[in-house]
SEDREN-821121 format. One record per atom (N, C-alpha, C, O): residue in one letter; x negated, y negated, z. Coordinates in steps of 0.2 Angstrom, whole numbers, plus 5000, padded with zeros to 4 digits. Atoms other than C-alpha are relative to their C-alpha. Layout:
<rs>
R, resn, X, Y, Z
R, A, X, Y, Z
...
</rs>
This chain:
<rs>
R, resn, X, Y, Z
R, X, 4997, 4994, 5002
R, X, 5015, 4926, 4982
R, X, 4997, 5006, 5005
R, X, 4992, 5005, 5007
R, X, 5002, 4994, 4996
R, X, 5015, 4942, 4993
R, X, 5003, 5006, 4997
R, X, 5009, 5006, 4996
R, X, 4998, 4993, 5003
R, X, 5016, 4960, 4987
R, X, 5000, 5005, 5006
R, X, 4996, 5005, 5010
R, X, 4999, 4995, 4995
R, X, 5023, 4974, 4998
R, X, 4997, 5006, 4997
R, X, 5000, 5009, 4992
R, X, 5003, 4993, 5002
R, X, 5013, 4990, 4996
R, X, 5004, 5005, 5004
R, X, 5003, 5006, 5010
R, X, 4996, 4995, 4997
R, X, 5024, 5005, 5000
R, X, 4997, 5006, 4999
R, X, 4996, 5009, 4994
R, X, 5003, 4994, 5000
R, X, 5016, 5021, 5005
R, X, 5006, 5005, 5003
R, X, 5007, 5005, 5009
R, X, 4995, 4995, 4998
R, X, 5029, 5035, 5005
R, X, 4997, 5007, 5002
R, X, 5001, 5012, 5004
R, X, 5004, 4994, 4999
R, X, 5016, 5049, 5008
R, X, 5000, 5002, 5007
R, X, 5000, 4997, 5012
R, X, 5001, 4998, 4993
R, X, 5016, 5059, 5024
R, X, 4993, 5001, 5002
R, X, 4991, 5002, 5008
R, X, 5007, 5000, 4999
R, X, 4997, 5058, 5023
R, X, 4998, 4993, 5001
R, X, 4997, 4990, 4996
R, X, 5001, 5007, 4999
R, X, 4992, 5041, 5031
R, X, 4994, 4998, 4995
R, X, 4995, 4992, 4993
R, X, 5005, 5002, 5004
R, X, 4976, 5040, 5021
R, X, 4998, 5005, 4994
R, X, 4992, 5007, 4993
R, X, 5000, 4995, 5006
R, X, 4979, 5052, 5006
R, X, 4999, 4997, 4994
R, X, 4997, 4991, 4993
R, X, 5001, 5002, 5006
R, X, 4979, 5050, 4988
R, X, 5004, 4993, 4998
R, X, 5001, 4989, 4995
R, X, 4996, 5006, 5001
R, X, 4993, 5037, 4988
R, X, 4997, 4994, 5003
R, X, 4997, 4988, 5000
R, X, 5003, 5006, 4996
R, X, 4984, 5026, 5001
R, X, 4994, 4998, 4996
R, X, 4993, 4992, 4995
R, X, 5006, 5002, 5004
R, X, 4968, 5027, 4990
R, X, 5002, 4996, 4994
R, X, 4999, 4991, 4993
R, X, 4998, 5004, 5006
R, X, 4977, 5021, 4975
R, X, 5003, 4993, 5001
R, X, 5001, 4988, 4998
R, X, 4998, 5007, 4998
R, X, 4986, 5007, 4984
R, X, 4995, 4996, 5002
R, X, 4995, 4990, 5001
R, X, 5006, 5004, 4998
R, X, 4970, 5002, 4991
R, X, 4996, 4996, 4994
R, X, 4994, 4991, 4995
R, X, 5003, 5003, 5006
R, X, 4963, 4999, 4974
R, X, 5004, 4994, 4997
R, X, 5001, 4989, 4995
R, X, 4996, 5005, 5002
R, X, 4978, 4989, 4969
R, X, 5000, 4994, 5005
R, X, 4999, 4988, 5002
R, X, 5000, 5005, 4995
R, X, 4977, 4979, 4985
R, X, 4993, 4996, 4999
R, X, 4994, 4990, 4999
R, X, 5006, 5003, 5001
R, X, 4959, 4975, 4981
R, X, 5000, 4995, 4994
R, X, 4998, 4989, 4994
R, X, 4999, 5004, 5006
R, X, 4963, 4969, 4964
R, X, 5005, 4994, 5001
R, X, 5003, 4988, 4998
R, X, 4996, 5006, 4999
R, X, 4977, 4958, 4970
R, X, 4997, 4995, 5005
R, X, 4998, 4989, 5003
R, X, 5004, 5005, 4995
R, X, 4966, 4950, 4984
R, X, 4995, 4996, 4995
R, X, 4994, 4990, 4997
R, X, 5005, 5003, 5004
R, X, 4953, 4946, 4970
R, X, 5004, 4994, 4996
R, X, 5001, 4989, 4994
R, X, 4995, 5005, 5003
R, X, 4968, 4936, 4962
R, X, 5003, 4995, 5005
R, X, 5006, 4990, 5003
R, X, 4997, 5005, 4995
R, X, 4972, 4927, 4978
R, X, 5007, 5002, 5002
R, X, 5010, 4997, 5005
R, X, 4993, 4998, 4998
R, X, 4988, 4937, 4981
R, X, 5000, 5004, 5006
R, X, 4996, 5008, 5007
R, X, 5000, 4997, 4993
R, X, 4992, 4942, 4999
R, X, 5004, 5007, 4999
R, X, 5008, 5008, 4994
R, X, 4996, 4993, 4999
R, X, 4998, 4960, 5003
R, X, 5002, 5002, 5007
R, X, 4999, 4999, 5012
R, X, 4998, 4997, 4994
R, X, 5007, 4969, 5016
R, X, 5002, 5007, 4999
R, X, 5005, 5009, 4994
R, X, 4999, 4993, 5000
R, X, 5008, 4987, 5020
R, X, 5006, 5002, 5003
R, X, 5008, 5000, 5009
R, X, 4995, 4997, 4996
R, X, 5023, 4997, 5024
R, X, 5000, 5008, 4998
R, X, 5000, 5010, 4993
R, X, 5001, 4992, 5001
R, X, 5021, 5016, 5027
R, X, 5006, 5003, 5003
R, X, 5008, 5003, 5009
R, X, 4994, 4997, 4998
R, X, 5036, 5026, 5027
R, X, 4999, 5007, 5004
R, X, 5002, 5008, 5009
R, X, 5002, 4994, 4997
R, X, 5028, 5043, 5031
R, X, 5005, 5005, 5001
R, X, 5008, 5007, 4996
R, X, 4995, 4995, 4998
R, X, 5040, 5055, 5040
R, X, 5006, 4997, 5001
R, X, 5011, 5001, 5003
R, X, 4994, 5003, 4998
R, X, 5053, 5042, 5043
R, X, 5006, 5001, 4995
R, X, 5004, 5002, 4989
R, X, 4994, 4999, 5005
R, X, 5071, 5045, 5035
R, X, 5001, 4993, 4997
R, X, 5001, 4988, 5000
R, X, 4999, 5006, 5004
R, X, 5075, 5032, 5022
R, X, 5008, 5000, 4998
R, X, 5010, 4996, 4995
</rs>
């Protein structure tokens, strides 16, 4: 399984990034792969 971590914040290493990093660590401990997608200032 692979989980996509989506960061929509305009701050590359702000609060959202910190929260997602904690989630990522917990997922890795369970053997689950992750991939980051940073939206930042891009239009969606």
